[in-house]
N, CA, C and O atoms as a Tinker XYZ file with bonds, in Angstrom:
   372  protein
     1  N    -45.238000  101.574000  153.972000    73     2
     2  CA   -44.314000  101.429000  153.477000    64     1     3
     3  C    -43.206000  100.829000  154.167000    63     2     4     5
     4  O    -42.873000  101.010000  155.338000    81     3
     5  N    -42.541000   99.906000  153.080000    73     3     6
     6  CA   -41.382000   99.236000  153.819000    64     5     7
     7  C    -40.161000   99.573000  154.408000    63     6     8     9
     8  O    -39.822000  100.682000  153.998000    81     7
     9  N    -39.278000   99.056000  155.264000    73     7    10
    10  CA   -38.324000   99.233000  155.636000    64     9    11
    11  C    -37.640000   99.741000  154.764000    63    10    12    13
    12  O    -37.358000  100.939000  154.741000    81    11
    13  N    -37.177000   98.673000  153.693000    73    11    14
    14  CA   -35.944000   98.950000  152.849000    64    13    15
    15  C    -36.816000   97.256000  151.836000    63    14    16    17
    16  O    -37.371000   96.177000  152.048000    81    15
    17  N    -36.360000   98.140000  150.782000    73    15    18
    18  CA   -36.786000   97.082000  149.204000    64    17    19
    19  C    -35.635000   96.418000  148.783000    63    18    20    21
    20  O    -34.646000   97.151000  148.757000    81    19
    21  N    -35.436000   95.163000  148.416000    73    19    22
    22  CA   -34.425000   95.016000  147.444000    64    21    23
    23  C    -34.764000   94.299000  146.095000    63    22    24    25
    24  O    -35.453000   93.280000  146.147000    81    23
    25  N    -34.470000   94.613000  145.292000    73    23    26
    26  CA   -34.356000   95.153000  144.353000    64    25    27
    27  C    -34.097000   93.631000  143.074000    63    26    28    29
    28  O    -33.228000   92.839000  143.439000    81    27
    29  N    -34.494000   93.446000  142.316000    73    27    30
    30  CA   -34.004000   91.948000  141.651000    64    29    31
    31  C    -32.806000   92.389000  140.850000    63    30    32    33
    32  O    -32.077000   91.489000  140.434000    81    31
    33  N    -32.472000   93.713000  140.553000    73    31    34
    34  CA   -31.061000   94.067000  139.516000    64    33    35
    35  C    -31.705000   95.662000  139.970000    63    34    36    37
    36  O    -32.839000   96.057000  140.241000    81    35
    37  N    -29.850000   96.568000  139.865000    73    35    38
    38  CA   -30.045000   97.843000  140.348000    64    37    39
    39  C    -30.664000   98.450000  139.210000    63    38    40    41
    40  O    -30.788000   99.584000  139.673000    81    39
    41  N    -31.177000   98.524000  137.971000    73    39    42
    42  CA   -31.999000   99.180000  136.620000    64    41    43
    43  C    -33.780000   99.182000  137.506000    63    42    44    45
    44  O    -34.673000   99.998000  137.277000    81    43
    45  N    -33.823000   98.335000  138.229000    73    43    46
    46  CA   -35.186000   98.459000  138.858000    64    45    47
    47  C    -35.322000   99.085000  140.553000    63    46    48    49
    48  O    -36.063000   99.821000  141.205000    81    47
    49  N    -34.059000   98.235000  140.743000    73    47    50
    50  CA   -33.523000   99.500000  141.832000    64    49    51
    51  C    -33.830000  101.366000  142.268000    63    50    52    53
    52  O    -34.321000  102.051000  143.165000    81    51
    53  N    -32.963000  101.544000  140.569000    73    51    54
    54  CA   -32.622000  102.754000  140.349000    64    53    55
    55  C    -33.859000  103.286000  140.192000    63    54    56    57
    56  O    -34.063000  103.896000  141.242000    81    55
    57  N    -34.843000  103.411000  139.454000    73    55    58
    58  CA   -36.363000  102.935000  139.491000    64    57    59
    59  C    -36.926000  103.894000  140.426000    63    58    60    61
    60  O    -37.319000  105.058000  140.346000    81    59
    61  N    -36.808000  102.782000  141.582000    73    59    62
    62  CA   -37.417000  102.690000  142.964000    64    61    63
    63  C    -36.816000  104.173000  143.335000    63    62    64    65
    64  O    -37.698000  104.815000  143.905000    81    63
    65  N    -36.008000  104.673000  143.243000    73    63    66
    66  CA   -34.995000  105.758000  144.640000    64    65    67
    67  C    -35.972000  106.607000  143.218000    63    66    68    69
    68  O    -37.051000  106.770000  143.787000    81    67
    69  N    -36.094000  106.993000  142.265000    73    67    70
    70  CA   -36.720000  108.026000  141.264000    64    69    71
    71  C    -38.314000  108.278000  142.043000    63    70    72    73
    72  O    -38.620000  109.370000  142.521000    81    71
    73  N    -39.454000  106.781000  142.072000    73    71    74
    74  CA   -40.174000  106.757000  142.512000    64    73    75
    75  C    -40.518000  107.517000  143.774000    63    74    76    77
    76  O    -41.402000  108.340000  144.012000    81    75
    77  N    -38.962000  106.671000  144.962000    73    75    78
    78  CA   -39.299000  107.566000  145.971000    64    77    79
    79  C    -39.397000  108.845000  146.151000    63    78    80    81
    80  O    -40.080000  109.495000  146.942000    81    79
    81  N    -38.246000  109.319000  144.906000    73    79    82
    82  CA   -37.920000  110.629000  145.716000    64    81    83
    83  C    -39.358000  111.631000  144.885000    63    82    84    85
    84  O    -39.598000  112.673000  145.495000    81    83
    85  N    -40.064000  111.433000  143.887000    73    83    86
    86  CA   -41.301000  111.153000  144.054000    64    85    87
    87  C    -42.190000  111.508000  145.436000    63    86    88    89
    88  O    -42.596000  112.468000  146.089000    81    87
    89  N    -42.194000  110.592000  145.420000    73    87    90
    90  CA   -43.113000  110.595000  147.282000    64    89    91
    91  C    -42.567000  111.536000  148.077000    63    90    92    93
    92  O    -42.779000  111.902000  149.233000    81    91
    93  N    -41.509000  111.988000  146.862000    73    91    94
    94  CA   -40.585000  112.564000  149.139000    64    93    95
    95  C    -40.589000  111.723000  149.453000    63    94    96    97
    96  O    -41.747000  111.313000  149.367000    81    95
    97  N    -39.910000  110.938000  149.887000    73    95    98
    98  CA   -39.489000  109.533000  151.185000    64    97    99
    99  C    -38.248000  110.433000  150.493000    63    98   100   101
   100  O    -37.949000  111.056000  149.474000    81    99
   101  N    -37.690000  109.981000  151.980000    73    99   102
   102  CA   -36.004000  109.740000  151.992000    64   101   103
   103  C    -34.944000  108.801000  151.519000    63   102   104   105
   104  O    -35.567000  108.032000  150.787000    81   103
   105  N    -34.043000  108.535000  151.522000    73   103   106
   106  CA   -33.714000  107.136000  151.303000    64   105   107
   107  C    -32.086000  107.511000  151.212000    63   106   108   109
   108  O    -31.394000  108.145000  150.415000    81   107
   109  N    -31.839000  106.757000  152.492000    73   107   110
   110  CA   -32.110000  105.432000  153.310000    64   109   111
   111  C    -32.809000  105.989000  154.728000    63   110   112   113
   112  O    -32.840000  105.200000  155.672000    81   111
   113  N    -33.412000  107.434000  154.910000    73   111   114
   114  CA   -33.799000  108.024000  156.088000    64   113   115
   115  C    -35.009000  107.315000  156.402000    63   114   116   117
   116  O    -35.163000  106.896000  157.549000    81   115
   117  N    -36.012000  107.102000  155.398000    73   115   118
   118  CA   -37.561000  106.361000  155.494000    64   117   119
   119  C    -36.725000  105.755000  155.230000    63   118   120   121
   120  O    -35.842000  105.556000  156.064000    81   119
   121  N    -36.647000  105.127000  153.761000    73   119   122
   122  CA   -36.476000  103.769000  154.201000    64   121   123
   123  C    -35.089000  103.529000  152.883000    63   122   124   125
   124  O    -34.450000  104.451000  152.378000    81   123
   125  N    -34.926000  102.086000  152.588000    73   123   126
   126  CA   -33.205000  102.130000  152.493000    64   125   127
   127  C    -33.897000  101.187000  151.062000    63   126   128   129
   128  O    -35.026000  100.714000  150.931000    81   127
   129  N    -32.886000  101.166000  150.261000    73   127   130
   130  CA   -32.624000  100.578000  148.964000    64   129   131
   131  C    -31.308000   99.581000  148.100000    63   130   132   133
   132  O    -30.504000  100.272000  147.474000    81   131
   133  N    -31.178000   98.689000  148.073000    73   131   134
   134  CA   -30.762000   97.705000  147.572000    64   133   135
   135  C    -30.960000   96.895000  146.398000    63   134   136   137
   136  O    -31.649000   95.888000  146.236000    81   135
   137  N    -30.011000   97.718000  145.392000    73   135   138
   138  CA   -29.701000   96.424000  143.703000    64   137   139
   139  C    -29.158000   95.274000  143.695000    63   138   140   141
   140  O    -28.677000   94.705000  144.675000    81   139
   141  N    -29.219000   94.800000  142.385000    73   139   142
   142  CA   -27.864000   93.872000  142.277000    64   141   143
   143  C    -27.480000   93.601000  140.423000    63   142   144   145
   144  O    -28.027000   93.265000  139.373000    81   143
   145  N    -25.946000   94.093000  141.074000    73   143   146
   146  CA   -25.711000   93.625000  139.379000    64   145   147
   147  C    -24.602000   94.728000  139.849000    63   146   148   149
   148  O    -23.385000   94.557000  139.793000    81   147
   149  N    -25.018000   95.454000  140.144000    73   147   150
   150  CA   -23.643000   96.824000  140.057000    64   149   151
   151  C    -22.911000   97.441000  139.103000    63   150   152   153
   152  O    -21.699000   97.545000  138.916000    81   151
   153  N    -24.227000   97.975000  138.322000    73   151   154
   154  CA   -24.071000   98.752000  137.076000    64   153   155
   155  C    -23.393000   99.864000  137.700000    63   154   156   157
   156  O    -23.041000  100.207000  138.828000    81   155
   157  N    -23.352000  100.303000  136.476000    73   155   158
   158  CA   -22.277000  101.902000  136.630000    64   157   159
   159  C    -23.075000  102.598000  137.323000    63   158   160   161
   160  O    -22.813000  102.976000  138.464000    81   159
   161  N    -24.583000  102.947000  136.458000    73   159   162
   162  CA   -24.746000  104.683000  137.191000    64   161   163
   163  C    -25.281000  104.021000  138.503000    63   162   164   165
   164  O    -25.735000  104.852000  139.290000    81   163
   165  N    -25.332000  102.784000  138.905000    73   163   166
   166  CA   -25.435000  102.550000  140.682000    64   165   167
   167  C    -24.546000  103.547000  141.911000    63   166   168   169
   168  O    -24.837000  103.705000  143.097000    81   167
   169  N    -23.550000  104.040000  141.238000    73   167   170
   170  CA   -22.646000  104.736000  141.857000    64   169   171
   171  C    -22.775000  106.111000  140.889000    63   170   172   173
   172  O    -21.625000  106.455000  140.618000    81   171
   173  N    -23.502000  106.789000  140.428000    73   171   174
   174  CA   -23.955000  107.642000  140.168000    64   173   175
   175  C    -25.173000  108.398000  140.637000    63   174   176   177
   176  O    -25.291000  109.622000  140.699000    81   175
   177  N    -26.071000  107.465000  140.961000    73   175   178
   178  CA   -27.305000  107.998000  141.587000    64   177   179
   179  C    -27.517000  108.896000  142.781000    63   178   180   181
   180  O    -26.591000  108.875000  143.591000    81   179
   181  N    -28.609000  109.734000  143.081000    73   179   182
   182  CA   -28.198000  110.015000  144.072000    64   181   183
   183  C    -29.581000  109.467000  145.246000    63   182   184   185
   184  O    -30.747000  109.369000  144.863000    81   183
   185  N    -29.301000  109.279000  146.134000    73   183   186
   186  CA   -27.682000  108.675000  145.951000    64   185   187
   187  C    -27.516000  107.109000  146.043000    63   186   188   189
   188  O    -28.214000  106.111000  146.226000    81   187
   189  N    -26.110000  107.475000  145.798000    73   187   190
   190  CA   -25.199000  106.413000  145.293000    64   189   191
   191  C    -25.790000  104.447000  146.112000    63   190   192   193
   192  O    -25.771000  104.052000  147.278000    81   191
   193  N    -26.200000  103.778000  144.886000    73   191   194
   194  CA   -26.960000  103.115000  145.400000    64   193   195
   195  C    -26.143000  101.873000  145.873000    63   194   196   197
   196  O    -25.123000  101.800000  145.188000    81   195
   197  N    -26.233000  100.669000  146.979000    73   195   198
   198  CA   -26.009000   99.686000  147.787000    64   197   199
   199  C    -26.825000   98.632000  146.669000    63   198   200   201
   200  O    -27.981000   98.498000  146.269000    81   199
   201  N    -25.301000   97.883000  146.391000    73   199   202
   202  CA   -26.004000   96.611000  145.822000    64   201   203
   203  C    -24.885000   95.561000  145.746000    63   202   204   205
   204  O    -23.901000   95.726000  146.467000    81   203
   205  N    -24.948000   94.549000  144.973000    73   203   206
   206  CA   -24.743000   93.647000  144.683000    64   205   207
   207  C    -23.236000   93.289000  143.648000    63   206   208   209
   208  O    -23.678000   93.126000  142.511000    81   207
   209  N    -21.521000   93.094000  143.624000    73   207   210
   210  CA   -21.386000   92.399000  142.554000    64   209   211
   211  C    -21.135000   91.257000  142.069000    63   210   212   213
   212  O    -20.578000   90.372000  142.718000    81   211
   213  N    -21.614000   91.108000  140.561000    73   211   214
   214  CA   -21.211000   88.980000  141.030000    64   213   215
   215  C    -20.485000   89.308000  139.997000    63   214   216   217
   216  O    -20.210000   90.414000  139.532000    81   215
   217  N    -20.054000   87.718000  139.517000    73   215   218
   218  CA   -19.507000   88.221000  138.348000    64   217   219
   219  C    -20.254000   87.543000  137.210000    63   218   220   221
   220  O    -20.592000   86.360000  137.180000    81   219
   221  N    -20.388000   88.144000  136.606000    73   219   222
   222  CA   -20.668000   87.776000  135.032000    64   221   223
   223  C    -20.644000   86.755000  134.494000    63   222   224   225
   224  O    -21.599000   86.106000  134.066000    81   223
   225  N    -19.116000   86.425000  134.452000    73   223   226
   226  CA   -18.406000   86.043000  133.491000    64   225   227
   227  C    -18.450000   84.451000  134.077000    63   226   228   229
   228  O    -18.721000   83.516000  133.324000    81   227
   229  N    -18.166000   84.275000  135.439000    73   227   230
   230  CA   -18.529000   82.951000  135.299000    64   229   231
   231  C    -20.148000   82.548000  135.480000    63   230   232   233
   232  O    -20.583000   81.437000  135.786000    81   231
   233  N    -21.230000   84.263000  135.093000    73   231   234
   234  CA   -22.252000   83.434000  135.656000    64   233   235
   235  C    -22.772000   83.149000  134.420000    63   234   236   237
   236  O    -23.530000   82.181000  134.349000    81   235
   237  N    -22.558000   83.704000  133.550000    73   235   238
   238  CA   -22.122000   82.821000  131.780000    64   237   239
   239  C    -22.138000   81.593000  131.648000    63   238   240   241
   240  O    -22.899000   80.717000  131.239000    81   239
   241  N    -21.053000   81.709000  132.114000    73   239   242
   242  CA   -20.169000   80.232000  131.461000    64   241   243
   243  C    -20.905000   78.988000  132.170000    63   242   244   245
   244  O    -20.944000   77.917000  131.564000    81   243
   245  N    -21.643000   79.147000  133.782000    73   243   246
   246  CA   -22.296000   78.502000  134.496000    64   245   247
   247  C    -23.743000   78.118000  134.246000    63   246   248   249
   248  O    -24.050000   77.095000  134.859000    81   247
   249  N    -24.935000   78.765000  133.360000    73   247   250
   250  CA   -25.806000   79.171000  132.924000    64   249   251
   251  C    -25.643000   78.206000  131.208000    63   250   252   253
   252  O    -26.424000   77.317000  130.867000    81   251
   253  N    -24.329000   78.742000  130.292000    73   251   254
   254  CA   -24.080000   78.163000  129.006000    64   253   255
   255  C    -24.091000   76.187000  129.282000    63   254   256   257
   256  O    -24.456000   75.298000  128.513000    81   255
   257  N    -23.444000   76.101000  130.897000    73   255   258
   258  CA   -22.706000   74.315000  130.924000    64   257   259
   259  C    -24.068000   73.749000  131.311000    63   258   260   261
   260  O    -24.091000   72.534000  131.115000    81   259
   261  N    -25.466000   74.343000  131.907000    73   259   262
   262  CA   -26.186000   74.460000  132.694000    64   261   263
   263  C    -26.952000   73.921000  130.951000    63   262   264   265
   264  O    -27.282000   72.799000  130.567000    81   263
   265  N    -26.994000   74.871000  130.450000    73   263   266
   266  CA   -28.381000   75.139000  129.514000    64   265   267
   267  C    -27.896000   73.308000  128.371000    63   266   268   269
   268  O    -28.608000   72.448000  127.852000    81   267
   269  N    -26.863000   73.445000  128.435000    73   267   270
   270  CA   -26.084000   72.074000  127.325000    64   269   271
   271  C    -26.692000   71.675000  128.099000    63   270   272   273
   272  O    -27.820000   72.169000  128.094000    81   271
   273  N    -26.473000   70.754000  129.063000    73   271   274
   274  CA   -26.662000   69.465000  130.565000    64   273   275
   275  C    -28.349000   69.294000  129.965000    63   274   276   277
   276  O    -28.811000   68.341000  129.338000    81   275
   277  N    -29.027000   70.521000  130.385000    73   275   278
   278  CA   -30.406000   70.197000  130.222000    64   277   279
   279  C    -30.691000   69.937000  128.604000    63   278   280   281
   280  O    -31.693000   69.224000  128.530000    81   279
   281  N    -30.321000   70.166000  127.645000    73   279   282
   282  CA   -30.663000   69.894000  125.821000    64   281   283
   283  C    -29.964000   68.100000  125.822000    63   282   284   285
   284  O    -30.423000   67.033000  125.413000    81   283
   285  N    -28.868000   68.431000  126.395000    73   283   286
   286  CA   -29.048000   66.361000  126.065000    64   285   287
   287  C    -29.552000   66.003000  127.153000    63   286   288   289
   288  O    -29.333000   64.805000  127.334000    81   287
   289  N    -30.459000   66.736000  128.443000    73   287   290
   290  CA   -30.999000   65.701000  129.269000    64   289   291
   291  C    -32.183000   66.524000  129.400000    63   290   292   293
   292  O    -31.855000   67.551000  129.994000    81   291
   293  N    -33.576000   66.528000  129.070000    73   291   294
   294  CA   -34.516000   67.751000  129.062000    64   293   295
   295  C    -35.624000   67.065000  130.475000    63   294   296   297
   296  O    -36.708000   67.626000  130.636000    81   295
   297  N    -35.251000   65.889000  131.395000    73   295   298
   298  CA   -35.644000   64.910000  132.383000    64   297   299
   299  C    -34.938000   65.855000  133.323000    63   298   300   301
   300  O    -35.340000   65.904000  134.486000    81   299
   301  N    -33.877000   66.650000  132.924000    73   299   302
   302  CA   -32.389000   66.734000  134.424000    64   301   303
   303  C    -33.544000   67.274000  135.750000    63   302   304   305
   304  O    -34.499000   67.770000  135.153000    81   303
   305  N    -33.761000   67.344000  137.093000    73   303   306
   306  CA   -33.963000   67.787000  138.046000    64   305   307
   307  C    -33.887000   69.472000  138.155000    63   306   308   309
   308  O    -33.134000   69.769000  139.082000    81   307
   309  N    -34.229000   70.203000  137.741000    73   307   310
   310  CA   -33.643000   71.359000  138.620000    64   309   311
   311  C    -32.405000   71.348000  139.901000    63   310   312   313
   312  O    -31.823000   70.383000  140.396000    81   311
   313  N    -32.294000   72.607000  140.155000    73   311   314
   314  CA   -30.662000   72.425000  141.030000    64   313   315
   315  C    -31.098000   74.353000  141.378000    63   314   316   317
   316  O    -31.700000   75.320000  140.911000    81   315
   317  N    -30.318000   73.929000  142.448000    73   315   318
   318  CA   -29.846000   75.470000  143.236000    64   317   319
   319  C    -28.130000   75.648000  142.916000    63   318   320   321
   320  O    -27.232000   74.962000  143.404000    81   319
   321  N    -27.985000   76.842000  141.897000    73   319   322
   322  CA   -26.770000   77.033000  141.639000    64   321   323
   323  C    -26.014000   78.363000  142.805000    63   322   324   325
   324  O    -26.838000   78.963000  143.494000    81   323
   325  N    -24.577000   78.741000  142.965000    73   323   326
   326  CA   -24.303000   79.183000  143.949000    64   325   327
   327  C    -23.296000   80.596000  142.985000    63   326   328   329
   328  O    -22.114000   80.419000  142.691000    81   327
   329  N    -23.826000   81.504000  142.738000    73   327   330
   330  CA   -22.598000   82.183000  142.500000    64   329   331
   331  C    -22.045000   83.191000  143.521000    63   330   332   333
   332  O    -22.796000   83.712000  144.345000    81   331
   333  N    -20.336000   83.547000  143.448000    73   331   334
   334  CA   -20.185000   84.334000  144.504000    64   333   335
   335  C    -20.164000   85.473000  143.785000    63   334   336   337
   336  O    -19.871000   85.855000  142.652000    81   335
   337  N    -20.730000   86.059000  145.218000    73   335   338
   338  CA   -21.139000   88.100000  145.030000    64   337   339
   339  C    -20.555000   88.681000  146.288000    63   338   340   341
   340  O    -20.181000   88.200000  147.357000    81   339
   341  N    -20.623000   90.110000  145.682000    73   339   342
   342  CA   -19.624000   90.412000  147.002000    64   341   343
   343  C    -20.744000   92.045000  146.898000    63   342   344   345
   344  O    -21.175000   92.651000  145.918000    81   343
   345  N    -20.926000   92.357000  148.760000    73   343   346
   346  CA   -21.752000   93.393000  149.355000    64   345   347
   347  C    -21.105000   94.763000  148.644000    63   346   348   349
   348  O    -19.886000   94.920000  148.715000    81   347
   349  N    -21.960000   95.785000  147.937000    73   347   350
   350  CA   -20.762000   96.742000  147.677000    64   349   351
   351  C    -21.638000   97.954000  148.460000    63   350   352   353
   352  O    -22.677000   98.260000  147.876000    81   351
   353  N    -21.420000   98.496000  149.391000    73   351   354
   354  CA   -22.143000   99.333000  150.121000    64   353   355
   355  C    -22.303000  100.726000  149.942000    63   354   356   357
   356  O    -21.345000  101.465000  150.170000    81   355
   357  N    -23.578000  101.262000  149.499000    73   355   358
   358  CA   -23.107000  102.468000  149.525000    64   357   359
   359  C    -24.686000  103.404000  150.543000    63   358   360   361
   360  O    -25.491000  102.961000  151.362000    81   359
   361  N    -24.516000  104.644000  149.996000    73   359   362
   362  CA   -25.605000  105.502000  150.784000    64   361   363
   363  C    -27.140000  105.425000  150.618000    63   362   364   365
   364  O    -27.956000  106.155000  151.181000    81   363
   365  N    -27.394000  104.438000  149.768000    73   363   366
   366  CA   -28.718000  104.100000  149.851000    64   365   367
   367  C    -29.295000  102.517000  150.674000    63   366   368   369
   368  O    -30.105000  101.638000  150.381000    81   367
   369  N    -28.415000  102.767000  151.750000    73   367   370
   370  CA   -28.899000  101.744000  153.218000    64   369   371
   371  C    -28.242000  102.449000  154.176000    63   370   372
   372  O    -28.300000  102.094000  155.353000    81   371
């Protein structure tokens, strides 16, 4: 069993918390879990989920800009995009 799971989003992380509970693993004593996107349920889970809060409006605007650029120039090279996020430390780590 790994020491920590870092999930692609909070929905996956919350499902993982449930699976670990069924396996009788104690979070965070046996294994730590981190999600991403800070959905409302993450603070109400047992234990409350450590996650990352991302500016979804900024991410959506950036996505639309990139999509329009790609439509206008389909041969455009891929590039790395950074969107600010903030860690939300709770009891799952």
